[in-house]
C-alpha positions in Angstrom: 131.0 147.2 149.5 132.2 148.8 146.2 129.3 149.3 143.7 130.5 148.4 140.2 128.7 149.0 136.9 129.1 145.6 135.0 129.3 147.4 131.6 132.0 149.7 132.9 134.0 146.8 134.4 133.8 144.9 131.1 135.0 147.9 129.2 137.9 148.7 131.6 139.1 145.1 131.6 138.8 144.8 127.8 140.5 148.1 126.8 142.5 149.2 129.8 143.4 146.1 131.8 146.4 147.8 133.3 146.0 151.6 133.2 142.2 151.6 133.7 142.3 149.2 136.6 145.0 151.2 138.3 143.2 154.4 137.5 140.0 153.2 139.2 142.0 152.0 142.2 143.6 155.4 142.5 140.3 157.2 142.3 138.8 154.8 144.8 141.5 155.8 147.3 140.7 159.5 146.8 136.9 159.2 146.9 134.8 156.1 146.2 131.8 158.2 145.1 133.9 160.0 142.5 135.4 156.7 141.3 131.9 155.4 140.9 130.7 158.4 138.9 133.8 158.3 136.7 133.5 154.6 136.0 129.8 154.9 135.2 130.1 158.0 133.1 133.2 157.2 131.1 133.3 153.5 130.8 129.7 152.5 131.5 128.2 155.4 129.6 130.3 157.1 126.9 132.5 154.1 126.1 129.5 151.7 126.0 127.6 153.7 123.3 127.1 151.9 120.1 127.2 154.8 117.6 131.0 154.2 116.9 132.7 150.8 117.0 135.3 150.7 119.7 138.3 150.7 117.4 137.0 154.0 115.8 136.4 155.5 119.2 139.9 154.6 120.4 141.5 156.1 117.2 139.5 159.3 117.8 140.6 159.4 121.4 144.2 158.8 120.4 144.0 161.7 117.9 142.6 164.1 120.4 145.2 163.1 123.0 148.1 163.5 120.6 146.9 166.9 119.7 146.5 167.8 123.4 150.0 166.5 124.2 148.9 164.2 126.9 151.6 161.5 126.6 150.5 159.2 129.5 147.0 159.1 128.1 148.5 158.6 124.5 150.2 155.5 125.9 147.0 154.2 127.5 145.0 154.7 124.3 147.6 153.2 122.0 147.2 150.1 124.1 143.4 150.4 124.1 143.3 150.9 120.3 145.4 147.7 120.0 143.0 145.9 122.3 140.1 147.2 120.2 141.5 145.8 117.0 143.5 148.7 115.5 146.6 147.7 113.6 150.0 149.3 114.2 149.7 151.0 110.8 146.4 152.5 111.8 147.7 153.8 115.1 150.8 155.2 113.4 148.7 156.9 110.7 146.4 158.6 113.3 149.5 160.1 114.9 151.0 161.1 111.5 147.7 162.9 110.6 148.2 165.2 113.5 151.2 166.7 111.8 148.9 168.6 109.5 146.9 170.1 112.4 149.5 170.5 115.1 152.9 170.4 113.5 156.0 168.4 114.0 156.3 169.1 117.8 152.8 167.7 118.4 153.7 164.3 116.9 157.3 163.7 118.0 156.6 162.7 121.6 153.6 160.5 120.7 155.6 158.8 118.0 158.3 157.9 120.5 155.6 156.7 122.9 154.1 154.6 120.1 157.5 153.0 119.4 157.9 152.2 123.1 154.4 150.6 123.2 155.1 148.6 120.1 158.3 147.3 121.6 156.4 146.3 124.8 153.9 144.5 122.6 156.7 142.7 120.8 158.2 141.6 124.1 154.8 140.5 125.3 154.3 138.5 122.1 157.9 137.2 122.0 158.8 139.1 118.9 162.1 140.9 118.1 160.9 143.6 115.7 157.9 145.7 114.9 155.6 144.9 112.0 154.7 148.5 111.2 
């Protein structure tokens, strides 16, 4: 039987219903104990802290991932920021801000990823254009 942390499961389902669930399934196939540690530490521990609201936490994570050039995680955290209540303008502004610290190359890929995610959101919501 798989041991699950209820706080972690709630956080994964709320913020990462696709990528987080798949990520935990992937880690489970590699090593159930490692999946359990990851789930408890990241989602049941750090992500469940109440010092920052979840929207702020996701915008901070997005900023760090843009700077680090981690496009798959940028995609996941754009979705998570959306689920946490960030507006498209806030998400875009976070990426824009990295231009000052990392330069144009640091923001171009993440901006393309952002546009793709916004298009996916529009399709899911039945819209034809972005409201950024």
